C-alpha positions in Angstrom: 0.0 0.0 0.0 2.9 2.4 0.8 4.3 1.9 -2.7 1.0 2.8 -4.2 0.3 5.8 -2.0 3.8 7.1 -1.1 6.1 5.6 -3.8 8.4 4.0 -1.2 8.9 0.9 0.8 11.1 2.7 3.4 9.3 3.0 6.8 11.0 6.4 7.5 10.2 7.9 4.1 6.6 6.5 4.3 6.2 8.1 7.8 7.3 11.5 6.3 4.9 11.0 3.4 2.0 10.3 5.7 2.8 13.4 7.8 2.7 15.5 4.6 0.0 13.4 2.9 -3.0 14.7 1.1 -6.4 13.4 2.0 -7.5 11.1 -0.9 -10.8 9.2 -1.5 -10.4 5.5 -2.2 -12.9 3.3 -4.0 -13.8 0.2 -2.0 -15.3 -3.0 -3.3 -18.4 -4.6 -1.8 -18.2 -8.4 -2.0 -21.2 -10.7 -1.4 -20.8 -14.4 -1.0 -23.7 -16.5 0.3 -25.2 -14.6 3.2 -22.0 -12.8 4.0 -20.6 -9.4 2.9 -17.0 -8.3 2.8 -15.3 -5.0 2.1 -12.2 -5.3 -0.2 -9.7 -2.5 -0.8 -7.0 -4.4 -2.7 -7.9 -7.4 -4.9 -9.9 -10.6 -5.6 -8.2 -13.5 -7.3 -9.4 -16.9 -8.7 -7.0 -19.1 -10.6 -3.2 -19.3 -10.7 -2.6 -16.3 -8.4 -4.9 -17.5 -5.7 -3.7 -21.1 -6.1 0.0 -20.0 -5.7 -0.7 -17.7 -2.9 -2.9 -19.9 -0.8 -2.1 -23.4 -2.1 1.6 -23.4 -1.5 1.7 -23.4 2.3 3.7 -26.6 2.2 6.4 -24.7 0.4 6.6 -21.8 2.9 10.1 -22.9 3.9 11.2 -21.5 0.5 10.3 -18.0 1.4 9.2 -15.7 -1.4 10.5 -18.2 -3.9 7.5 -20.5 -3.2 5.3 -18.2 -5.3 7.6 -18.2 -8.3 8.0 -22.0 -8.1 4.3 -22.5 -7.7 3.6 -20.3 -10.8 6.2 -22.1 -12.9 4.8 -25.6 -12.0 1.3 -24.6 -12.8 2.2 -22.8 -16.1 4.3 -25.8 -17.3 1.3 -28.0 -16.4 -1.1 -25.7 -18.2 -3.4 -25.8 -15.1 -6.9 -24.4 -15.7 -9.5 -23.1 -13.3 -13.0 -23.3 -14.9 -15.5 -20.7 -14.1 -18.6 -18.8 -15.2 -18.2 -15.0 -15.4 -20.7 -12.1 -15.7 -19.3 -8.6 -15.9 -20.7 -5.0 -16.0 -18.0 -3.6 -18.3 -17.4 0.2 -18.3 -14.4 0.3 -20.7 -13.4 -2.8 -22.6 -10.9 -1.4 -25.1 -7.2 -1.0 -24.0 -6.6 2.2 -26.0 -9.8 3.7 -24.5 -8.5 2.7 -21.0 -5.1 4.4 -21.8 -6.9 7.5 -23.0 -9.1 7.7 -19.9 -6.0 7.2 -17.7 -4.1 10.0 -19.5 -7.0 12.4 -19.2 -7.4 11.6 -15.5 -3.7 12.1 -15.0 -3.6 15.5 -16.8 -6.4 16.7 -14.5 -4.8 15.3 -11.3 -3.6 18.7 -10.0 -7.1 20.2 -10.3 -8.6 17.0 -8.8 -6.2 17.1 -5.8 -6.9 20.8 -5.1 -10.6 20.4 -5.3 -10.5 17.4 -2.9 -8.4 19.4 -0.4 -11.1 22.1 -0.4 -13.9 19.5 -0.1 -12.1 17.9 2.8 -12.0 21.2 4.7 -15.7 21.7 4.1 -16.4 18.2 5.4 -14.9 19.1 8.8 -17.5 21.8 9.3 -20.6 20.2 7.7 -23.0 17.4 8.6 -22.1 14.0 7.2 -24.2 11.0 6.3 -22.5 8.0 7.9 -24.8 5.4 6.5 -23.4 2.9 3.9 -24.7 3.3 0.4 -27.1 0.6 -0.9 -25.7 -1.9 -3.4 -26.6 -0.9 -7.0 -26.6 -4.5 -8.4 -27.9 -6.5 -5.5 -26.1 -9.6 -4.1 -24.8 -12.9 -5.4 -28.1 -14.5 -4.4 -30.1 -12.5 -6.9 -30.3 -12.8 -10.7 -27.5 -11.5 -12.8 -28.6 -8.1 -14.3 -29.6 -8.5 -18.0 -27.1 -5.9 -19.3 -24.0 -7.7 -17.9 -21.7 -9.6 -20.3 -21.8 -13.3 -19.5 -19.2 -15.9 -20.6 -18.2 -19.5 -19.8 -14.5 -20.0 -19.2 -13.7 -23.7 -19.0 -10.0 -23.0 -19.5 -9.5 -19.9 -17.3 -5.9 -19.6 -16.2 -6.0 -16.4 -14.1 -8.7 -14.1 -12.9 -7.6 -11.0 -11.0 -9.5 -7.8 -10.1 -8.1 -5.0 -8.1 -8.0 -1.3 -7.2 -4.3 -0.5 -6.8 -1.4 -0.7 -9.2 1.1 -2.7 -7.0 -0.1 -6.0 -5.6 3.3 -6.5 -4.0 6.7 -4.7 -4.2 7.6 -6.0 -7.6 4.2 -6.7 -9.2 2.4 -3.7 -10.6 -0.3 -5.9 -12.0 -2.9 -3.2 -12.6 -1.1 -0.5 -14.6 -4.2 1.7 -15.2 -5.6 1.6 -11.6 -6.7 4.8 -10.0 -7.6 5.5 -6.4 -11.1 6.8 -7.1 -12.3 6.5 -10.7 -15.4 4.5 -9.6 -14.1 1.5 -11.5 -12.2 -1.8 -10.8 -9.4 -3.1 -13.0 -10.0 -6.6 -14.2 -7.5 -9.0 -15.8 -8.3 -12.5 -17.1 -6.0 -14.8 -19.0 -6.8 -18.2 -20.7 -4.9 -21.1 -19.2 -4.5 -22.8 -22.6 -2.2 -20.2 -24.1 1.3 -21.4 -25.2 3.7 -21.9 -22.2 6.2 -19.4 -23.5 3.5 -16.8 -23.7 2.4 -17.5 -20.2 5.9 -17.3 -18.9 6.5 -14.1 -20.8 3.4 -12.6 -19.3 4.3 -13.4 -15.7 7.9 -12.3 -16.1 6.8 -9.0 -17.7 4.7 -7.8 -14.8 7.6 -6.3 -12.9 8.6 -4.2 -16.0 5.0 -3.1 -16.7 4.9 -5.0 -20.0 1.8 -7.0 -19.7 -0.9 -4.4 -20.3 -0.5 -4.5 -24.1 0.0 -8.3 -24.5 -2.6 -9.9 -26.7 -3.1 -12.8 -24.3 -4.1 -10.4 -21.4 -7.7 -9.3 -21.3 -7.7 -6.0 -19.4 -11.0 -4.2 -18.7 -12.4 -1.4 -16.5 -15.5 -2.7 -14.8 -18.1 -1.5 -12.2 -19.3 -5.0 -11.1 -18.9 -8.7 -11.7 -20.0 -12.2 -10.6 -17.7 -15.2 -10.8 -18.7 -18.8 -10.2 -15.6 -21.0 -9.9 -15.8 -24.7 -10.5 -13.6 -27.6 -9.6 -11.8 -29.2 -12.6 -11.8 -33.0 -13.0 -9.9 -34.6 -10.2 -9.6 -31.4 -8.1 -10.5 -31.7 -4.5 -10.4 -28.1 -3.3 -10.1 -24.7 -4.8 -8.9 -21.3 -3.7 -10.3 -17.8 -3.8 -8.3 -14.9 -2.4 -9.8 -11.6 -1.3 -7.1 -9.1 -0.1 -4.8 -12.1 0.3 -7.2 -14.0 2.6 -8.9 -17.3 1.8 -12.7 -17.3 1.5 -15.0 -20.3 0.7 -14.8 -21.7 -2.8 -18.2 -20.6 -4.0 -19.7 -17.9 -6.3 -19.2 -14.3 -5.2 -20.2 -10.9 -6.6 -18.4 -7.6 -6.4 -19.3 -4.0 -7.1 -17.2 -0.9 -6.7 -18.4 1.8 -4.2 -16.8 5.1 -5.3 -14.8 7.1 -2.7 -16.1 5.2 0.3 -12.6 4.9 1.8 -10.1 7.7 2.7 -6.3 7.4 2.7 -3.4 9.8 2.8 -1.2 10.0 -0.3 1.5 12.1 -1.8 -0.5 13.1 -4.9 -4.1 13.2 -3.8 -5.4 11.8 -7.0 -3.0 9.2 -8.5 -1.0 6.2 -7.4 2.8 6.5 -7.5 3.1 4.5 -10.7 3.7 5.5 -14.3 0.5 3.9 -15.7 0.1 1.9 -18.9 2.8 2.5 -21.4 
């Protein structure tokens, strides 16, 4: 989180950045699963990322290398994670996503200044502390008719998030913004050639994955995913903000500006964005 908001992993520099930080709205993600509801600020994962994060506990002795080894073993084995997916897409074209990001970035100084003024007004005014109602209902209700539905029997990776950096060296969501009222979604087919899959995973650190043809990158306002066990599989993994949740359908929608953080910029993450 410090890399995203402060541009540093140093505790001392992060402390200074917080002291001088600008109040910044942060979109949160409302997750419904069964009768439960969660709030997510970082990401949701189904597929190879969740599997390697949560399914490699027996390799913890390897340290951070366990994730790399887990990824390689699953890529070489062309492991797939079948699922049904329904999405409320806001921007589905990569060039349009880049254009929207550049426009937002060009306006960042005005956005930051306006938010500082609004923050001062909030200190003196009445505030409504009630949580907003879900626009799209819960996972127990029917999927809205205007969502894009697809069957993904060979899904390799499904990842949805709201920050650029998912860890110190993995800026997975190049076009993520703190409060654009959208989530960044990536899905990749598990049947792509092995060399393409390895190229994709090794390119994350250098911000090279956004334009790869095997990477489906979209800006979305809501989605529902129903993961399935593949033949012979006994258990599956779903990760929400790095924590394991039951392996069953869940639905997520973005709630604009519900959170508040302190950042250096006030409008952008400390990342260059899509190239």
